[in-house]
C-alpha positions in Angstrom: -5.3 64.8 -35.2 -9.0 65.9 -35.7 -10.9 69.1 -34.9 -14.2 68.7 -33.3 -17.1 70.3 -34.6 -19.4 71.6 -32.8 -23.6 72.4 -33.1 -25.7 74.2 -31.5 -28.5 72.3 -29.4 -32.2 72.8 -30.3 -33.2 74.3 -27.2 -36.3 76.2 -28.6 -37.8 73.0 -29.5 -40.4 72.2 -32.5 -42.0 75.7 -31.3 -39.3 77.7 -32.9 -40.9 78.7 -36.2 -44.5 79.6 -34.7 -42.2 82.0 -32.2 -41.1 83.4 -35.8 -44.4 83.6 -37.0 -45.3 85.1 -33.8 -42.6 88.0 -33.8 -43.6 88.6 -37.9 -47.5 88.7 -37.0 -46.6 91.4 -34.3 -44.1 93.4 -36.8 -46.9 93.0 -39.3 -49.9 94.9 -37.0 -47.4 97.6 -35.9 -46.1 98.3 -39.4 -50.3 98.8 -40.7 -50.3 95.6 -42.7 -54.0 95.0 -43.7 -55.9 92.2 -42.1 -56.6 90.8 -45.6 -52.6 90.7 -46.3 -51.6 88.7 -43.3 -54.5 86.4 -44.0 -53.3 85.6 -47.4 -49.7 85.6 -45.8 -50.5 83.0 -43.6 -52.4 80.7 -45.9 -49.7 80.5 -48.1 -47.5 79.9 -45.2 -49.8 77.3 -44.2 -48.5 74.8 -46.9 -45.4 74.9 -46.0 -45.2 75.4 -41.9 -48.6 75.4 -40.1 -46.9 76.4 -37.0 -45.3 79.6 -38.6 -48.9 80.6 -39.8 -50.4 79.9 -36.7 -47.7 82.1 -35.1 -48.1 84.8 -37.4 -51.8 85.1 -37.0 -51.6 84.9 -33.2 -48.8 87.6 -32.9 -51.3 89.7 -35.6 -54.5 89.5 -33.6 -52.8 89.8 -30.1 -51.1 93.1 -31.3 -53.9 94.4 -32.5 -55.8 93.5 -29.5 -53.0 95.5 -27.6 -53.1 98.6 -29.4 -57.2 98.7 -29.4 -57.0 98.6 -25.7 -54.3 100.9 -25.2 -56.2 103.5 -27.3 -59.5 103.1 -25.8 -60.9 101.4 -29.3 -63.2 98.6 -30.0 -62.3 95.4 -31.2 
C-alpha cells in the first residue's frame, strides 16, 4: 500500500512574485526606507526576478502616494 502525496495547487499563477514584491514595497515605505535604497534593491532583484522588482517599486510608490494624499502633502 502506498501513500498518496498531495501538492498544493499554484492558484496565484505567475504574478505571485509581483504580489510578494508589492507587499515588500509597501512595508519598506511604511518603515521609511529611502527611495535610493528601494531602487537599489529593485535593481538587484531585477536580474533574478523582474516581476518581484516591478512589484517592489509599485508597492513602494503606491504607499508613498497614499501617504502624501492622506497627509495633504504634495508628491
